[in-house]
N, C-alpha and C positions, 0 to 999 in steps of 0.2 A: 693606625693604618688609615690613610685617607681614602675616600671613595673616588673611583674613576668611572666615568660613564663612556660606554662604547655602544655603537649601534649593532644590534643582533636580531636574529630570528630564533624563536623558541620552537623546537620540534619535540613531539612525543611519538614513540613507536607503537602503532596499533596492533590488534590481534593478527592482522594479515601481514605483519612484518613490513608495513609501509609507514613512512614518516608523515605525520599530520602536523601542519603548520598551526601553531597556537597564537601567532601574532608577532609583530615587530616592536622592539622597544630598545631601551638603553640599560645595560647591565652595570651593576656596581657590586662591591663587596663591603661588608661591614658587620659589626657585632649586632645580633638581634637578641634582645632580652628574652623574648618569649621562647626562642629556640635554644637559648643558653650557649651561643657559640657564633663563630664567624659564618656568614651565610652569603650566598649569591642572590641578588635581588634584580629582577628585570621589571621595569615599569614601561607600560605601553606608551608609545610616542604620540598616540592619538588623544588619549584622555588621562594619561598618568596612572591608570589602574594597574594593580599588581598582577603581572603575568606569571611570575615565578618567585618563589621564596624557598630556597633550598639550603639547608645547613651543610657546610663542608665537613662531612664526617671523616674522622681519621681512618676508618676502615673501608671507605668507598673507593672503588677503582675508577679513576678518571682517565680517559684516553684523549690524546690530542691527535687529530687527523687532518691531513691536507693543509696544515698551517693555519686554517681558519675555522676549525671545528673542535669542540670539546664535547665528548660523549660520556655518559655515565648511567648507572642504574641506581634508582633510589629504593626500589623494592623489587620483589620477584615479578618478572614480566612487566616492569614499568621502566622503560628506557627514556632518557632525556638527551637532547642535543642543543647546543648553542652554536649557531652559524654566524660568524663575525663578518662584518663588512670589510674590516681592515685586519691585516696580520698583526699589527702592533697591538691592537686591542686584545686579540686572542692571546698573544704572548704575555701581556700584563696580567690578565686574569689567571692564566696558567701558572704564572709565578706565585700569585697569591694562594692558589690551591696547593701548590707544592710546599709553600712556606707553612701552611697550616698542618700539612701531613708530614712535614719534615723530609721532603724528597728533593732530589736534584732537579731543577727545571729543565735540564737537558733531556730527561727521559720523556717518552711519549705515553707511558702508562704508569700510574702511580702504584697500583697493586691490584691483586685479583680478589674477587668476592669470596671464592671458595676457601674455607679455612683448611689449613694443613694440620696434619697430626704433629704431635710434639716431637716425634722422632725426625720427621722431615724438616721441621723448623730447626732442630739442633744441627742436622746435617747441613742445612742451607747456611746457618750462621758460621759453621766451621769452614765451609767452602764458599766464599763470597762470590765467585765467578764460575762460569761453566766453560771448560776448555774443550774446544772442538778438535777432532783429529785433523791432521794435515789433509788438505784437499787433493788427494791423489787417487789414482785409479784403483789401486789395491786396497784403499781404505774406505771405499764407497759403502761396503756392507756394514762397516762399523758406524759410519755416519747415519745410515738408514736405521740401524738399531737404536742409536742415541736419540734420533728424532721420535721414533715410535715410543720409546720408554719415557720421553719427556711429556708427551701429550696428556696423559691422565693427571699430571700434577700441574696446577696453575703456576706455582712459583718456578718450577722447572721450565715451563713453557716461556715464562717471562725471561728467564736467564738465557734460554736458547735463542729467543728472538733478539735479545741484546747482543749476543755473541755473533749472530748472523749479520746484524746491522754493522757492528763496529769493525769487523774484520773484512767486510766486502766479500763475504763467503759465497753469496748467491752468484755473482758474476764468475767466480772460480768454478762453481758447479756447472755453469753453462759452457765453460771452456772444455770441461771434461765431457760434457754431452756431445760436443762436436767430435771429440776424439773417439768416443764410443761408437758414434754413428759411422765414422770413417773406418773403424776397425770391425764394424758389425758385431760389437761386443754386446750380445743380448743380455747377459747377466748384469753388466754395468748399467744398461738402459733400464732394466727392471728396477734396480736399486734407485736410480735417479727418479723414476716414476713415483716410488714410495716417498722419497725425500721431498719432492716438490708438492705432492699431495699433502704431506704433513705440514709443510710450511704454510699452505693455504689455511689449515686448521689452527694455526697459531693466531689467526684473526688480528693481524697487526697492519695498520695503515702504512707505516713506514716501509715495511717489507713489500706491500702491494705497489707502492709508488716506484720501487726499484724494479719489481717484476713486470709491471705494466708499462714501463718506459718503452719508447720506440725501439731501443736497441735490444731489449730482452723479451718482449711479449711473445714473439714468434718462437723463441727458444723454450719458453714456458709451455706453449702449446705442443711443441715437438716432444718435450719430455713426457707430457701426458698422453701422447699417442701410444706409448709402449706399455700398455696395461698387461701385467703378467697373466691375468685371467683370460686374455683373448689370444686365440691362435695366431692372428696376424695383427700388426699394428694398424691403427686407423690412419686416415690421410687427411687430417684436419688442415694442415698447412697448405696442401695442394688445393683444397676447396677455397680457402681464404685468398690465395694468391692468383688462382686461375679462374675459378668459377664465380666467386663473389666479386663483383666489380663495383667500384665506387663511381656513381654517376653524378657529376657536378652539373645539374640542370641549369643552375644559375651560378656563374663564377663566384667563388667565395674568396674574397681578398684577404681575409684575416687568417694568417697561418696557424695561430693558436686555436682558432675555432675549428679549422680543418683537422688539426691533430687531435683535438678533443673528440670529434666525431669518429675518427678512425679508432681511437682508443676505446671509446664506449661500445662501439660495435663488436670489437674483438673481445672485450671483457664480458659483454653480454653473451657472446658465443661460447666463451669458456664456461660461464655459469650454466648455460642451458644445454650445451652439447658435449663439452669436453670432460668436465668433472663428473665423476660417477654420482649417481643419485645419493645424496647424503642420508645417513640414518637419522633417527629422531634426535640422538645425542649430538650428531655432527651439525644439524641444522642451525642450532644456536651459535656454533663455532664459526659460521660463515656470515654472521650478521654484518660484519665490517665490509664484506664483499657486496652485499645488498646495498649498504649505505653508499659505497663508492660509486656504484652505477646510478643510484638515485640522484645524488648530488651532481654527477656529471650531466645527467639529462636536464636537470634544472638549469645548469649553467649554459648548456647548448641552446635551450629555448630562449633564455634571457638574452644571449648574445645575438641570436637571429632576430629576435623581436626588436632589439635596439637598432638593428641595421635597416634604416628606412629605405635606402637605395636598393637593397636586396629584395625586400618585399614589394616595392614599387615595380621593379623589373619583373618579378614573378607574376603579379596580377596583370601587368601589361601584356606579357607574352601569352598568358592563359586566354585572354579575351581577343587577342589579335587574330583576325581571320587568315592572315598570311602564315601563321604558325602551322607547320606540318603536323600530321596526326601523331607520328612517333614522338615528336618533341612535346606535344601537348599531353600525351599519355604519361611521359616522364614527369612533367610538371605537376599533373594531377596526383600522381603517386607520391611525389615529394610532399605536396601539401597534405595528403592523407596521413603520411608518416609524421609530419610536423604536428598535426592535430592529435595523433595518437600519443606522441611524446608529451603533449600538454596535459594528458590525463594523469600524469605523475605529479603535476603541480597542485599546490594547495588552493583552496577556493579564492583567496585574494589574488594570487598570481594568475590563476586561470581566468578570473574576471578581466584582468588587464590584457591577457593574451587574446581572448575572443573580442574584446573591445577594439584592440588594434586591428584584427582581421576584418571586423565589421567596418571600421573607418577606411580600410583599404579597398572595400567593395567586394567582399567575398560572396555575398548573395547574388549580385548581378553576374558575377563570374560563373557561379554554379548554374545559373539559369542558362547561360550560353552553352556550358558544357553538357548539361542534361538534354539540350536540344540536338546534340550530335548523334551520328549513327553508330559510332564505335561503342560496342557493348561494354568493353573493359573500362573505357573512360567513364561511361555513365555509372558503372558499378562503383568505381572509386569515388565519383562525385556524390553518389548516394550515401556512402560511408561518411564523407565529410559533412553532408547535410544532417546526418543523424547526430553527429557531435554537436552541431549548432542547435538543433531542436532540444536535445537533452540538456544543453547548457542553459539556453534562454529561449523558450518558445515564444515569448512576447516579442522578442526582437524579430523573429521570422514573421509573425503575424503582422507586425507594423509594416514590414517591408512589402508584403504582398498586398496589403490594403492601399499603401501609397501607390503601388504599381497599378492597381485597378483604377484608382482615382486619376492617374495620369492618362490611362487609356480612355476613360470617360471624357476627360478634358479635350482629347484630340479626336473624339467620336469614333474610337476604335472598338468594334464589337467582338473582336477575336479573343475569346476567353482561353483558347488553347495555348496561348503564349505565356499565361500566368504560371508562376513557379509551382503553386500547389497543383494546378491541373497537369503540369508536366509530371509531377510525382504520381498523380493518380493514373495517368496514361502508362507510365512505366510499370506500375503495379498491375494494371489490366493486361499489359503485353508481356508479362514475365514469361520467358520461354522455359524456365526450369520446371520439369514435371512435378516437383514437390513444392513449387512456388515459394522457395526460400526467400527470394528478394521481395516478393509480394507481401509476405508475412511481416518482414521488417518494415516495409513502407506503410503497411496498414497500422502498425504500432506507432509510427511517427505521426500519421494523420490523426490517430486517436488522441495523441498528446496535444496536437495543435487545436483540436475541437473540444478539448476537455475544459469546461468552465472552472474547474477547481484550481487551475493554475493561471487563470486570467485575472488581470489587475482591474481594480475599480478605484477611481479617484474622484475628487469633487467635480472635475471638469468633464470627464468622459468615463464611459463604462466600456471596457474592452470587449466584454461578453456581447453586449448588444451590437456594437459596431462590427465585430468580426463575424458573428453568426449571420447577421444580415448580409454581409459580403459573401460568406460561404454558401448560403442557400441561393443567392442570386447568381453567382458566377461559377460555382464548383459542383453543387449537388447534382446537377443534370449530367455532368461528366461521370460522377461516381456511380449513378444508378443506370447509366446507359446499357451496360451488359445485362443487367437484370431485366430491364424493360424489353430489350431486344429478344430475350430468351423466353418470355412468358406471354407471347401474343396469342397462343392457342390454349387449349385445356391442359396440355402437357408441355413440359419444357421442350423447346425445339432442339436444343443440344443437351445431351445428358451424359457426356463423357466425364471421366474422373477429374481432369484438369479444370474443365469449365465449372463443374460442381464445386470444386475447392475454391475457385475464385468467387463464385456466387455466395458461398458460405462465409468468406471473409467480408464481402460487402454487407451481407445481412448482419454479421457481428457488429460492424460499425454502425449500421442503421439502428440496431437494437440499443446500442450505447447512446445514440442520439435521442431515441424515444425516452430513455430514462433521464437524460440530462438537459435536453433542449426545449422542453415544454412547447410553447406555441409555435416556434419556428418549424419543428418537425411535424407538429399536428397539422398545420396549414398545408405543408407539402404532401403529407400522406393523403389527406382528404381531397385536395385539389387534383393530385395526380393519380388517385385511385391506387396507391402503392400497395396497400394490404391485399387487395384482390389479386394483384399480379404476383405478390410474394407467395400467396397460398396456392398458386399454380404449381409451385415447387413441392407441395405435399405429394404430388404424383410422381416425384423423382424416384428412380430405382436406387438411389444412394440414400440410405437411412439418415446419414449425418446431415444431409442437405434438407431433407423433410423435417427433421427435428429443429434445424435452424429457423425454418419458416414458422414452425409451431411456436418456438421460443419468442419470435418476434411478435406474434399475435398475443401470446401470454403476457408479454411485457405491456402491451397496449391495454389489455383487459385489466391488468393489475393496477393501472392508474385510476380506474373507476371514474373515468371522465365521460359524461353523458354525450359530449360531441362525438367521441370515438364510438360509443355504444350505438348512437343513432345511425352513424355511418355503417357500422357492422350489420345492423338490422335492416337498413334500407337496401343493402346490397346482398343480403342473405349469405354473409361470409362464413357462417358456420357450416355451410354445406360441404366444402372440400374437407373440412376437419372430420365431420361425421362420416363422409365417404371413406376417408383414410382409416377411420376407426373400424368401420364395418369390413373393409378390405383386409385389415390386419387379422380379422377373425378372432379365434380364441387364443392366439399366441400371447404368452405373457412376456412382453419385452418392453424396451424403453419407450417405444411409440405408444403402446397401450397405456402404460403408467402415466406418461406425460399428458395424454389427452384426458384421461380420467381426472388427473390432478387439476386441470384447467376447469372442468365442469364442477369439480368439488369446491374449488375456490369461489365460483359463482354462487354455489349453494350456501357455503359457510358465510360469505360476506353479504349474502342476501342482495345481490345485484338484481333488483326487481325487473328492470326492463329486459335484461338478457335472459332471466329465468322465464319470463312469459314468452319471449321470442323462441327460445329453445323448445319449450313444451308445446307451444302451438304449432310449430313447424316440423319438429323432428321427433316428437314423442313416439309415433308409431314405429320408427326405426330403432328406438332405444328402449322401448318398454320391456323387451325380453331379456335385457342385460340384468341378471340377478346375482352375479357373483360379487358385485359391490352394490351398496344401497344408494350410491350417488344419484342415479337418475330417478329412483323412486322418491328420494329426498327432495329432488328438484320439483317433482310432480306435487308433492305435499306442500312445498313452499308456494307453488303456483295456485293451488286450491285455497290456501289460506289467504293469499292476496285477493282472490276472487271473492271470498267471504267478506273481506273488509270492504271491497268495492261495492258489493251488493247491499251492505248494511252500513252505510256511512254514519248513521246515528249511533249505532253500537260502537263503531270504531272511535268516534269522537268521545263517547262516554269512557271508553277504555283509556284514551289519552288523558282525560281529566283525572280518572282514578289513579292512573300510574303517576301523574304529576303530584298527587297528594299522598302517595305511599312513601313515607320516609321514616328514618330511624330517629327517634327523638333524642336530643342531646341530654346527657346525664345532668348537666347543670340546669337545664330548663325544668326537668322533672323535680329536682330538689327545690327550685324556686316555687313551683306549683304546690308541692307538699307543704312548704313553709307557709305559703299563703293560706292553704287549707286549714292548717292547725291554728293559725293566728286569727282566723275568721270566727267571730262570735256567733253562735247559733241564733241568738236573739236579734242579730242584725239582719237576718234574712226574713223576708216576708213569706207568708204561706204560699207554697207552690212555686217559689222563685228558684230558678235553676242556678246552681253555682257556675256552670259553664253554659252559655246560651246555646240553644239548639242550632245545628247547621242549617244553612239555607237550602241545602240539597234535600232535606227531609220534606220540604214543601213540594218537591217535584216527584213524589213517590210514583204517581201513575205514569209519568213520562219514563221513569226508569224501568218500571216493571213491564211495560208493554213490549219493548224490543227484546227483553230477556225471555218472555213467554214465547215470542215468535222464534227466537233462536233455539230454545229448548225443543220445540216441535221439529225444527229442521235437524237438530242434532240427533234426535232419536232415529230419524229416517236414515242417517248416514253412519250410525254408531258402529254397525257391524263392519262396514268397509274400512272405517278409520282404525278400528282395533287391529285388523289384519295388517294394514300398512305400518302402524306404529310398532307392532310386534316384530316386524322384519327390519324396521329402520333403526338398526343399531349403528348409527353413523355418528361420528364425532362432529362437534360443532354446535353452535347455538341455534336452536330451532325458532321459527317464527312463533309468536304468541298464538295459542289456540284457546279460545274462550271456553271456560267451563266453570261451573259453580264449585267453590271450594270452601269447606267448613273448617275453620280454625279449631285446633284442639283446646284452645283456651276458653272460647265462648261459643255458644250455639246460636246461630242466627234464627230469628223468629220472623220469617218472611210472610207477613200477613197483610191484608189490605186494611184491617181494622186494628187499631192500637189496643193492647190489653193493659195499658198503663193504668186506666181508671178502675178496671176490674181487679187487677193484682197490684195494689200499691206497693207491696213489699217485694215484688219479684226482682231477684238480683240479675236475672237474665236480660232485662230491658234496660238500656242505658239511661232511660229517662224516668226511672221509677223511684220516687222518694220513699224512704222507709216510713215516714209519717209526715203529715202536713207540717210544713215549716222546718223539717229537719234536713240537714245537709246530707242527703242520702248517698247518691253516687254521682260521679262527674258526668254531666250531660243529662241530668234529669229534666223532664219535659213539663212545662206548665200545664195546668188543667185546662187552660183555654184552647189547647190544640189536641182534642181527642181523636182527630182523624189522622194524626201523624203516624207514619209507619215506624215500627220498632225495629230499626235496622242495626245490625251488629256493629259495635265500635271495636276497633282494634288499636290499642295504645292511644286512646283518646281521639281517634279519627274514624271517619265512616269507612267501613270495609264491606264490599259487596261482592266483587268478582276477583277471582284469582287467575293467574296465568301459569301454564305449565313450564314456560321457559324461565320462570323466576323461582324455581324450586329451591335452588341453593341459596338465593338471596332471602327467601322466605324463612328457610330454616334458621338462618342467622337472626332474622328479625324476630322470629318466635322466641328464640332464646332471650333476646334483649327485652321483648315485650313482657315475657313471663316475669322477668326480674323487675320490670317497671311496674307491673300490675300488683306485685306483692305488697308494697307499702300501703296503697289504699285499702286492700283487703284486710290487712292487719289492723288498720284504723277502724274499719267497720266492726271487726270483732271486738275491739276495745270499746267502741261506742255501744255495741249491743250489750256487752257485759255491764 
């Protein structure tokens, strides 16, 4: 069997019962050794990669639809489709599939997936065809029973479908429908309803093509009007012929396209309005109906997109000032529906669609439409704009920047005519009490200013260029309602709709604080935006006050000293503290949010803000004792002051902390190896194995600040204990200097060394067991009798401990104890 190549698109059915385009390529059939059988192969036309490799299984049900589609299921919930460019290619591949399965190529479905029982198989073998009753009025009940009994069995459904196709039975049923309507034969109409509903559940494309033809589709709808469960028949045909009007805003010259549009609308109406809601089991039996509508829409969009004259006329009339309002309204609604249809396209086709619209000038056209007074036209234009932003925000950004550049070139300072500013103005002027349109527009603005979807190339950075444009030309329009409403100590307008609008603006500004770094920082500080935002803390609407607080919290969370200095210089915590005190003892979201902000300052140890809050607002907050946040802040502040008053002690603390480290196990092993390899005779009398630290020479310098600190510590000990007992607050506390004695060794803090008086003392790190013996690491030479015997911990000088390092010290102690044990065991061995 020779390979034949035909151009196809590969589709897969997703979980939402929508077809996903997997790519375009050329299909062939041939034997695949790995799959051990004849297979369908599709190779991408772009790079030749394999898009599809599917074995033609003898038990797989293949369906041929609309002359150019082959659909099948490879596994449960995994449907595939090949859409051929030419009917000849589809026929050729279909013949090969039927040849492998031993089927007649004239059928449109090879077999069904569901296995039949042995009894049914025997019955079907003995009766190769299904004989339908004569299509007569008195036999309708018999036909309805036959259809209902065939639906549970896949093979019987197949035979019923073939019988209906071959005998032209459906058109005969519609003739009987007219007879029943003329005679007002309700029983016959009810039987026809059940028959037509059952035919839909047969899920056959060939039957749909007959039923949805121009001659039959209204009869199908008429049969489905007479639901036996309803007291009165529905009037779907009346709606479609009298109420629903097809408006040809731009003349369509192609009759095939016009017929396809009518057919798709009516079939969609049948699916959505006429057919009863399908059960879980019936949903899968209508998959062919979904596919029929989907491929019709794809075909309509493609035909319109290829008609350049049609689109040229459309955009010319949209932007023509002579076009009357009613006509423009119809044009905009058509374009909106056209874009909505495009959402059914796959990514590659949708790219081509929007590229065509962009080349036709859709954005300048939208700019003209958005500047009009008609609310309905503007609403439709907003929906079209949302499709464009969701598809490609970079395209919209590039357009508005080019527009601004053109205005600059002609020395036009009118920013109001810019497309983005028109969008902002429509958001601000939304008349909907719930601000539904404003919420949609705010989402579009957020997408446009989001750096995450901005492009960066070697030649230009979209983020830098667009944000510079936005803050220069658009930000003042966005913040105008906020600045106008916050000129006093309280919001000048505090109604619900205004508050909702300001909350939306604050939401976008908060997003900008998080993502725009220096652009928004310069704007906030130069325009004093935060002070104006905090006026809204006095709003009677809690959601708006919380939006203002969230804006400040986002700024503080950046821990940027430029922001911090701005906050302190303008005393911007004052409205927050005032709102906290006015809230009283109520345990609500406002209370929790304000406490969380101060807790963040304490936990993150934002020193400048800590000092500012305590120095300016401590008296107002000192009585708050149901949380320890503010007392913890006060403790932080006092610890900062201690360090500022004693810079020498603080610098010593830094030195010691830099030298506190956990020794690496390999280093310890190397030192032990060197220790045991050192011959005692190689050491001179009094020579230290490890040279003494240079810090030991500065004993008096170290001891002096500690003595002073201890005196001051005793004076404040009582107060500190009370605060510390209450301060059961989570978070890492600032270091509080205190002397700590390790459990491993006892420090001997004396001004005179006892090394010479107690040569064998194990407590002093520099005491040799005997002259010339390798006593302990860090032994001190006899020539330094005035050196202080300062405790070593793990081979390093250890003098001061810090309470915030308790957890770290516990781990260090465990390691140090393990590290110290080898030298001790060596001492024992040497002593013995």
